[in-house]
TIMARLO-705770 format. One record per residue: residue in three letters; x, y, z of N, C-alpha, C, O in turn. Coordinates in steps of 0.05 Angstrom, whole numbers, padded with zeros to 5 digits, always signed. Layout:
<atoms>
ALAXYZXYZXYZXYZ ...
</atoms>
This chain:
<atoms>
MET-01229+00227+00899-01224+00205+00904-01226+00181+00884-01248+00175+00874 SER-01200+00167+00877-01209+00139+00862-01215+00116+00879-01208+00113+00903 VAL-01228+00101+00866-01230+00081+00869-01207+00053+00876-01198+00042+00857 PRO-01202+00044+00897-01187+00029+00889-01193+00003+00874-01215-00002+00865 MET-01171-00012+00872-01175-00033+00840-01178-00051+00845-01158-00064+00841 ARG-01200-00068+00856-01208-00094+00864-01199-00126+00851-01213-00135+00833 VAL-01189-00131+00855-01170-00156+00844-01175-00185+00860-01170-00188+00883 LEU-01187-00208+00839-01191-00237+00837-01166-00248+00840-01151-00242+00821 ILE-01153-00265+00859-01134-00284+00852-01154-00312+00853-01169-00319+00871 VAL-01147-00325+00828-01154-00352+00825-01143-00364+00817-01139-00365+00792 GLU-01128-00387+00842-01108-00401+00835-01112-00426+00865-01125-00425+00886 ASP-01098-00440+00856-01104-00469+00878-01094-00478+00896-01103-00493+00912 HIS-01069-00467+00895-01042-00476+00907-01042-00446+00921-01037-00425+00908 SER-01050-00447+00955-01046-00431+00979-01023-00414+00978-01026-00390+00980 LEU-00995-00425+00975-00964-00410+00982-00967-00391+00945-00956-00370+00939 VAL-00982-00405+00934-00967-00380+00903-01000-00362+00915-00996-00339+00908 ARG-01019-00363+00924-01037-00342+00923-01034-00319+00953-01048-00300+00959 THR-01012-00329+00966-01003-00308+00975-00984-00289+00973-00983-00266+00980 GLY-00963-00306+00956-00942-00294+00942-00958-00275+00918-00949-00252+00914 LEU-00973-00280+00908-00985-00253+00887-01002-00249+00901-01013-00236+00883 ARG-01023-00247+00925-01027-00231+00932-01004-00205+00945-01009-00182+00940 HIS-00983-00211+00958-00969-00191+00961-00960-00184+00940-00949-00163+00946 LEU-00957-00188+00910-00946-00174+00890-00962-00154+00888-00954-00131+00888 VAL-00993-00162+00883-01015-00145+00870-01012-00122+00891-01007-00099+00882 GLU-01015-00127+00920-01010-00101+00932-00988-00082+00939-00989-00061+00951 GLU-00959-00097+00924-00939-00083+00931-00950-00063+00903-00955-00039+00908 ALA-00954-00074+00878-00957-00068+00847-00977-00044+00852-00969-00020+00849 LEU-01010-00051+00862-01026-00028+00862-01030-00025+00896-01042-00042+00910 PRO-01018-00002+00905-01024+00002+00936-01058+00012+00935-01073+00027+00923 GLY-01058-00003+00954-01091+00012+00963-01116-00015+00945-01141-00015+00944 ALA-01096-00036+00932-01120-00048+00924-01137-00075+00941-01127-00090+00957 GLN-01168-00075+00929-01169-00096+00951-01179-00119+00935-01195-00121+00917 VAL-01160-00140+00952-01144-00169+00946-01170-00194+00950-01172-00203+00972 ARG-01189-00205+00927-01199-00226+00944-01188-00248+00935-01166-00247+00924 GLU-01203-00275+00940-01178-00305+00935-01201-00329+00925-01220-00337+00937 ALA-01193-00334+00905-01215-00370+00909-01187-00388+00898-01166-00381+00886 ALA-01196-00409+00907-01179-00437+00907-01204-00460+00885-01207-00484+00885 SER-01215-00441+00870-01230-00458+00855-01249-00441+00833-01254-00418+00837 LEU-01258-00456+00808-01276-00439+00796-01302-00428+00815-01307-00405+00819 SER-01315-00447+00823-01341-00450+00838-01331-00424+00860-01346-00405+00859 GLU-01314-00422+00873-01304-00396+00888-01291-00379+00874-01276-00364+00887 ALA-01292-00377+00854-01279-00352+00837-01318-00341+00833-01326-00318+00835 ARG-01332-00362+00829-01355-00346+00814-01371-00330+00837-01385-00310+00834 LEU-01363-00348+00863-01384-00327+00877-01372-00298+00890-01384-00284+00907 ARG-01338-00292+00877-01329-00273+00885-01323-00254+00872-01308-00236+00880 LEU-01337-00256+00848-01338-00238+00830-01349-00213+00824-01340-00197+00808 GLU-01368-00210+00838-01386-00185+00840-01370-00163+00849-01362-00162+00873 ASP-01363-00139+00829-01347-00113+00827-01325-00113+00833-01315-00098+00851 ILE-01308-00135+00816-01279-00144+00806-01272-00138+00778-01277-00149+00757 ASP-01257-00114+00786-01240-00100+00766-01217-00116+00748-01212-00111+00725 HIS-01204-00139+00764-01182-00150+00747-01188-00176+00766-01195-00176+00790 VAL-01182-00202+00746-01177-00225+00757-01142-00229+00748-01132-00219+00728 LEU-01128-00242+00765-01107-00269+00765-01115-00298+00757-01118-00313+00776 LEU-01118-00307+00735-01119-00331+00735-01114-00354+00727-01116-00356+00702 ASP-01107-00376+00739-01095-00391+00743-01118-00412+00704-01136-00402+00690 LEU-01106-00440+00701-01118-00442+00682-01124-00473+00689-01144-00484+00681 SER-01104-00485+00705-01103-00510+00720-01126-00507+00748-01117-00490+00763 LEU-01149-00516+00756-01163-00513+00778-01178-00544+00792-01193-00559+00780 PRO-01172-00545+00806-01187-00584+00821-01216-00574+00808-01229-00593+00817 ASP-01234-00559+00795-01266-00562+00793-01266-00555+00760-01286-00543+00752 GLY-01244-00562+00735-01240-00548+00710-01221-00534+00706-01204-00530+00722 SER-01221-00527+00688-01209-00505+00670-01223-00480+00676-01246-00473+00676 GLY-01192-00465+00683-01200-00421+00680-01210-00413+00656-01223-00393+00653 LEU-01203-00434+00634-01212-00421+00613-01242-00416+00603-01250-00404+00584 ASP-01258-00431+00626-01286-00439+00627-01293-00408+00637-01305-00390+00625 LEU-01283-00409+00660-01280-00380+00665-01280-00364+00658-01297-00348+00665 LEU-01266-00358+00643-01254-00340+00619-01266-00329+00599-01266-00305+00593 ALA-01282-00352+00585-01307-00351+00571-01328-00340+00587-01342-00327+00572 GLU-01339-00339+00616-01355-00323+00621-01348-00298+00622-01362-00286+00605 ILE-01332-00284+00634-01317-00261+00639-01303-00242+00627-01295-00220+00635 GLY-01301-00257+00600-01273-00242+00595-01275-00224+00578-01255-00211+00573 GLN-01295-00218+00569-01302-00190+00552-01315-00175+00575-01325-00155+00566 ARG-01318-00177+00597-01329-00149+00623-01304-00150+00644-01300-00128+00655 VAL-01293-00163+00650-01273-00160+00666-01240-00174+00654-01232-00192+00640 ALA-01226-00148+00672-01202-00155+00655-01181-00182+00665-01169-00181+00686 VAL-01179-00200+00652-01164-00219+00662-01132-00233+00663-01132-00248+00644 THR-01108-00234+00674-01085-00236+00673-01083-00269+00680-01080-00278+00703 VAL-01084-00280+00662-01079-00311+00653-01055-00330+00671-01038-00341+00656 LEU-01052-00334+00690-01029-00346+00693-01028-00379+00693-01045-00394+00703 THR-01005-00385+00680-00998-00412+00672-00968-00428+00681-00945-00418+00680 ALA-00975-00458+00691-00937-00462+00675-00947-00470+00649-00928-00479+00635 PHE-00968-00469+00636-00972-00485+00607-00972-00461+00581-00990-00456+00565 ASP-00950-00451+00584-00946-00425+00570-00933-00430+00537-00910-00427+00530 SER-00954-00438+00523-00954-00448+00498-00968-00428+00476-00988-00418+00486 PRO-00965-00419+00453-00977-00411+00428-01010-00415+00437-01025-00398+00448 ALA-01014-00438+00429-01046-00440+00427-01058-00441+00457-01082-00441+00461 PHE-01043-00443+00476-01062-00425+00503-01066-00396+00495-01088-00385+00495 ARG-01037-00382+00488-01041-00351+00495-01071-00353+00481-01092-00349+00493 ARG-01068-00363+00446-01077-00355+00426-01117-00354+00436-01133-00336+00432 ARG-01122-00387+00455-01137-00390+00465-01155-00363+00485-01176-00350+00484 ALA-01134-00366+00501-01142-00345+00519-01152-00325+00509-01176-00321+00511 ARG-01132-00301+00492-01131-00284+00483-01161-00285+00468-01170-00262+00468 ASP-01179-00302+00456-01197-00309+00437-01219-00317+00459-01238-00330+00451 LEU-01218-00311+00487-01239-00312+00501-01234-00276+00511-01252-00264+00522 GLY-01213-00268+00507-01213-00241+00526-01193-00227+00542-01191-00202+00544 ALA-01179-00248+00554-01157-00240+00569-01135-00228+00557-01123-00232+00535 ARG-01129-00202+00586-01114-00184+00564-01086-00184+00577-01074-00163+00579 ALA-01076-00207+00585-01050-00211+00588-01045-00242+00598-01063-00254+00610 PHE-01025-00251+00593-01027-00282+00594-00985-00278+00608-00970-00260+00600 LEU-00977-00296+00626-00958-00302+00639-00953-00323+00657-00965-00331+00677 SER-00922-00333+00640-00925-00366+00650-00918-00363+00675-00899-00348+00678 LYS-00927-00375+00695-00909-00373+00721-00887-00378+00740-00882-00377+00764 ASP-00871-00387+00709-00845-00388+00710-00832-00348+00700-00809-00342+00693 ALA-00852-00333+00703-00842-00303+00705-00834-00293+00726-00844-00300+00748 ARG-00820-00279+00725-00802-00255+00752-00833-00246+00758-00854-00246+00745 PRO-00819-00237+00794-00848-00219+00805-00848-00193+00795-00868-00180+00800 GLU-00829-00182+00780-00830-00152+00766-00840-00154+00749-00856-00136+00741 GLU-00834-00178+00735-00869-00179+00701-00896-00182+00703-00914-00174+00689 LEU-00897-00195+00726-00923-00191+00745-00930-00164+00750-00951-00155+00741 ARG-00907-00142+00770-00920-00119+00764-00924-00114+00740-00945-00106+00731 GLY-00901-00117+00727-00907-00098+00702-00929-00107+00686-00934-00095+00665 ALA-00941-00127+00693-00961-00139+00672-00985-00119+00692-00993-00097+00683 LEU-00993-00128+00716-01016-00104+00726-01013-00068+00718-01028-00051+00707 LEU-00995-00068+00727-00985-00034+00715-01000-00034+00691-01021-00022+00684 GLY-00980-00052+00678-00991-00050+00638-01022-00041+00638-01033-00023+00624 LEU-01033-00058+00654-01068-00060+00644-01077-00039+00662-01100-00031+00668 LEU-01065-00034+00665-01092-00005+00678-01083+00024+00653-01092+00047+00654 GLU-01063+00013+00631-01065+00039+00601-01049+00013+00583-01033-00004+00590 PRO-01058+00016+00568-01046-00007+00551-01021+00005+00531-01027+00028+00523 PRO-00994-00004+00521-00991+00013+00513-00992+00031+00492-01009+00029+00475 SER-00974+00049+00494-00981+00072+00468-00970+00073+00450-00953+00056+00448 VAL-00971+00085+00434-00957+00094+00400-00925+00099+00412-00907+00084+00406 ARG-00923+00122+00429-00896+00119+00445-00875+00108+00432-00872+00084+00437 GLY-00863+00117+00419-00834+00099+00416-00851+00077+00384-00838+00062+00369 HIS-00869+00082+00383-00873+00064+00355-00863+00081+00329-00862+00070+00307 GLU-00858+00100+00330-00856+00122+00310-00817+00120+00291-00807+00130+00271 ARG-00809+00103+00313-00782+00093+00308-00788+00066+00291-00771+00058+00274 LEU-00810+00055+00295-00813+00024+00284-00818+00023+00249-00838+00030+00237 THR-00800+00013+00241-00806+00012+00207-00827-00002+00208-00835-00012+00229 PRO-00843-00006+00179-00874-00015+00178-00864-00048+00182-00883-00061+00190 ARG-00845-00062+00180-00843-00088+00174-00833-00094+00206-00835-00117+00214 GLU-00825-00075+00222-00817-00088+00246-00855-00080+00266-00860-00086+00289 LEU-00872-00067+00250-00893-00066+00266-00911-00086+00263-00931-00089+00276 GLU-00902-00103+00241-00916-00126+00231-00900-00156+00247-00914-00176+00246 VAL-00887-00158+00253-00874-00170+00275-00882-00168+00300-00883-00188+00314 LEU-00887-00147+00308-00890-00134+00334-00921-00145+00333-00931-00154+00354 ARG-00939-00146+00305-00962-00152+00315-00972-00184+00312-00990-00197+00323 GLU-00948-00193+00292-00952-00226+00296-00943-00237+00322-00956-00255+00333 LEU-00919-00224+00334-00911-00236+00363-00937-00235+00380-00945-00253+00395 GLY-00948-00211+00376-00973-00204+00399-00999-00229+00393-01015-00240+00408 ALA-00995-00232+00372-01011-00255+00357-01006-00282+00370-01018-00304+00369 GLY-00989-00276+00379-00977-00306+00388-00962-00323+00367-00957-00345+00379 ARG-00956-00324+00352-00948-00338+00330-00916-00350+00336-00899-00337+00349 SER-00911-00374+00326-00888-00390+00326-00865-00363+00306-00873-00346+00289 SER-00836-00367+00315-00815-00356+00298-00818-00364+00266-00817-00348+00247 ALA-00824-00395+00265-00823-00411+00245-00854-00396+00224-00854-00395+00199 GLN-00870-00388+00239-00899-00377+00225-00890-00358+00219-00890-00350+00195 ILE-00877-00341+00242-00882-00306+00230-00863-00308+00208-00866-00289+00193 ALA-00847-00324+00200-00823-00322+00175-00837-00318+00149-00839-00301+00132 ARG-00848-00348+00157-00866-00356+00134-00889-00345+00129-00904-00358+00114 GLN-00898-00322+00140-00917-00306+00129-00915-00278+00129-00932-00260+00124 LEU-00894-00276+00135-00882-00257+00119-00859-00254+00101-00850-00233+00091 GLY-00846-00285+00098-00836-00282+00070-00805-00276+00076-00787-00269+00060 MET-00803-00283+00102-00759-00278+00124-00756-00309+00128-00770-00328+00135 ASP-00733-00307+00120-00715-00324+00131-00721-00327+00176-00729-00306+00186 GLU-00719-00341+00186-00716-00338+00211-00695-00320+00221-00696-00311+00244 LYS-00681-00316+00209-00650-00305+00224-00653-00272+00214-00643-00255+00228 THR-00668-00266+00187-00679-00233+00200-00695-00235+00214-00693-00217+00232 LEU-00721-00253+00220-00743-00249+00238-00718-00245+00263-00713-00221+00267 TYR-00701-00262+00280-00687-00253+00299-00676-00228+00303-00670-00221+00326 THR-00669-00206+00278-00655-00186+00281-00686-00171+00279-00686-00159+00301 HIS-00711-00164+00266-00727-00151+00271-00733-00147+00299-00739-00125+00310 ARG-00731-00178+00314-00739-00175+00340-00721-00160+00357-00729-00141+00370 ARG-00689-00170+00358-00677-00148+00366-00677-00118+00364-00667-00104+00381 HIS-00687-00109+00343-00686-00089+00341-00714-00069+00347-00714-00044+00349 LEU-00736-00088+00351-00757-00082+00371-00753-00080+00396-00764-00063+00411 MET-00735-00097+00403-00722-00089+00433-00713-00069+00440-00720-00058+00460 GLN-00697-00062+00426-00671-00043+00427-00690-00010+00418-00684+00013+00426 LYS-00705-00014+00405-00721+00007+00394-00746+00020+00424-00747+00042+00436 LEU-00760-00004+00427-00771-00002+00453-00760+00002+00473-00765+00024+00484 GLY-00749-00008+00481-00721-00004+00509-00732-00028+00527-00736-00029+00551 LEU-00736-00047+00506-00740-00078+00524-00722-00097+00540-00700-00090+00530 ASP-00715-00117+00560-00698-00127+00571-00704-00150+00567-00713-00164+00586 GLY-00701-00163+00534-00704-00196+00533-00734-00210+00520-00756-00198+00523 THR-00732-00232+00508-00751-00241+00492-00779-00241+00509-00800-00234+00497 ALA-00779-00247+00529-00796-00249+00541-00816-00227+00549-00841-00229+00547 ALA-00798-00201+00559-00811-00178+00552-00827-00166+00526-00849-00155+00523 LEU-00800-00174+00505-00816-00174+00474-00849-00184+00473-00868-00171+00465 LEU-00846-00208+00484-00882-00226+00484-00896-00207+00502-00917-00198+00492 ARG-00891-00201+00520-00906-00192+00539-00927-00164+00523-00950-00160+00518 TYR-00897-00150+00521-00907-00124+00505-00923-00124+00480-00943-00109+00479 ALA-00914-00142+00456-00921-00140+00441-00958-00162+00447-00975-00163+00429 THR-00960-00169+00462-00987-00180+00466-01007-00158+00480-01032-00158+00476 LEU-00993-00137+00497-01012-00127+00502-01016-00095+00476-01034-00078+00480 TYR-00998-00092+00455-01002-00080+00434-01023-00099+00424-01045-00091+00428 TRP-01021-00116+00414-01038-00125+00392-01067-00136+00411-01080-00153+00399 LEU-01080-00130+00441-01092-00131+00445-01104-00103+00452-01126-00100+00442 GLY-01092-00080+00468-01087-00057+00455-01108-00041+00433-01131-00032+00434 GLN-01084-00045+00412-01089-00030+00385-01079-00041+00367-01087-00032+00346 GLY-01060-00062+00365-01057-00070+00335-01069-00094+00326-01062-00106+00306 ARG-01087-00102+00339-01099-00137+00328-01114-00127+00304-01133-00111+00306 SER-01106-00138+00284-01118-00137+00258-01130-00168+00243-01134-00174+00220 ASN-01133-00180+00266-01144-00211+00250-01146-00222+00270-01154-00245+00270 
</atoms>
């Protein structure tokens, strides 16, 4: 008999917490879900937690503070309205396993939760060219298109062609799915810097 996943939702808006709870319970049947509306409440509810869904903007401080404390020992998915490459890099540096915008669709959160149970495999990667793997790695590291193009010595049009090929070869539906996949790939196995 397996132990159910224990999830802590750290979000200051009650309606959002309720919706997240519903999505977690749907994606992970049998999950034990706890809730916290602040950093101080979260710290009291962290015992034996496997996964934290963490908002960055909380009434008593930044979720990044909690992430810095727990990111190396607990799987954390950052949820925020401030989706920028800088926030993604900072969250990853502090140990976040995934990063989702609050604009994400419910199925994207479900996918992230299920993906955290098992990082992306190399299945499908054998069809990728070395250049596509470089682009995937750079996307996962949170770099902008301009930064990637400059770093890899290509123009942005060529970069977008590589991105389109990655989505086709990996069976991903859209840029948001590609960025999520790239982030999990980078965190799970492709991280080189």
